[in-house]
Structures are given as C-alpha cells and as structure tokens.
C-alpha positions, -999 to +999 in steps of 0.1 A: -258+169-665-244+129-666-278+119-654-286+094-623-262+087-606-263+054-583-238+052-555-234+019-536-211+011-508-200-020-484-183-023-454-150-014-470-160+011-495-179+022-522-181-004-547-204+008-573-208+039-591-234+039-621-247+065-641-279+058-663-314+075-672-339+053-657-341+042-619-351+006-624-320+000-649-297+014-625-310-012-595-312-034-619-280-036-626-265-028-593-284-065-582-270-083-612-236-069-602-240-081-565-264-109-567-259-123-535-258-090-517-285-077-487-294-041-510-301-016-481-311+024-498-290+045-472-295+080-489-283+103-455-254+073-447-235+075-483-248+117-481-214+128-474-199+104-502-221+118-529-213+151-520-172+141-522-185+127-558-206+157-568-174+181-562-150+162-583-178+160-611-177+195-606-138+203-600-122+172-616-090+178-604-099+174-567-100+136-569-123+122-540-104+103-520-136+076-507-122+042-498-133+017-528-140-019-529-129-029-563-132-068-566-121-079-600-094-103-616-057-094-606-057-080-641-086-059-635-073-043-610-040-029-627-063-017-650-084+001-623-049+010-606-034+026-635-068+044-643-065+059-613-030+076-619-041+092-652-046+131-639-080+150-652-079+166-683-057+140-700-063+110-718-042+075-725-045+057-756-060+021-743-027+011-764-005+028-745-020+017-716-017-018-727+021-018-732+026-003-697+009-036-687+021-053-706-009-067-721-026-061-753-053-036-763-082-055-759-078-063-727-077-032-715-102-022-731-122-055-712-110-045-679-120-007-683-154-021-696-160-042-665-149-013-640-178-014-614-169+024-605-173+052-633-155+084-623-136+070-595-119+048-617-116+073-644-121+049-674-138+078-693-097+091-701-088+061-722-092+067-759-088+046-787-063+053-814-063+086-832-077+103-799-110+086-809-136+085-786-148+048-785-163+019-758-181+037-727-200+010-705-223+044-698-227+059-733-197+084-757-223+109-748-215+112-706-179+100-719-177+131-742-189+156-715-165+140-687-139+149-709-148+179-723-156+194-685-123+177-676-104+199-701-121+232-694-108+230-661-075+216-664-047+227-640-024+252-654-044+262-686 
C-alpha cells in the first residue's frame, strides 16, 4: 500500500529502508547513500526481516525488533533514538522534539530528513505546529497513510 520497499543490510543490521514507486530509483538512492559499498541482492537472506517489517506495517504497535546499522552524526543519532521512543499512533511536533533535545526544530527536521531507515526509525510520527503534516522524504501521501493506519490500530482505542 505504500509502494515499493527496499531493505538493505550490512553485517551489523538494517542500514536502509526506503519507500518508492520505481525500483531503479530506489536502487539509485541506495547507491548514492552507500557509494563505497558492494551491493548484492539477497532476497532470501532478508526475507525474515522483510516479513517483520511488513508485520509492523500491518500492526504498528508490534514494532519490528531488528538490529539497526544507523550511520550519522552524534546529533542525528540522538534524534533517531528519540524518534524510536514515540509510540505507534502518537505524534510529536518538531518543536517539542527539539526542546527535549536542546536544539532547534529545523535541526530536528534535517535529521529526520536524513533518516535512512523509514518506519523502523519512525520520522513519520513528527509533525509541524498545529499537527500539520510537513516534510517527509518519501512523500506526504505516505506519511498521511502511515499515521492514519497507526491511529486506527492504536492500543486501547
């Protein structure tokens, strides 16, 4: 329902989870992000991880517990860790997140935009002031769909 999904892993864990509409464009994005890496298709080897990701899409409250290989600055790492603490079915404003991290909303937005692991590091749960849907590197339509899906399946509702 969210288009194509590309999952990439290193020996340490999932290093990219990308959404798109075109397989060649997804591969180009992966190559641009990991220019020095030797890429190798492994559909069967990543099958269990892909199933865990699809299960999380179906039941957001059951977050996939996969090892992640996140590469970024210390600040990006802090933002990405904070994103993982936002429960399914809830959102935080960029300003709120920035305040808890002692930073600025624009810096948080940039860190969210550079998140290489969509869904598993749920940057879609961060919204603008007044809960406005703003910025999502994989498109606002996908962000809206993810949030609507999570809201429908929020525990306790």
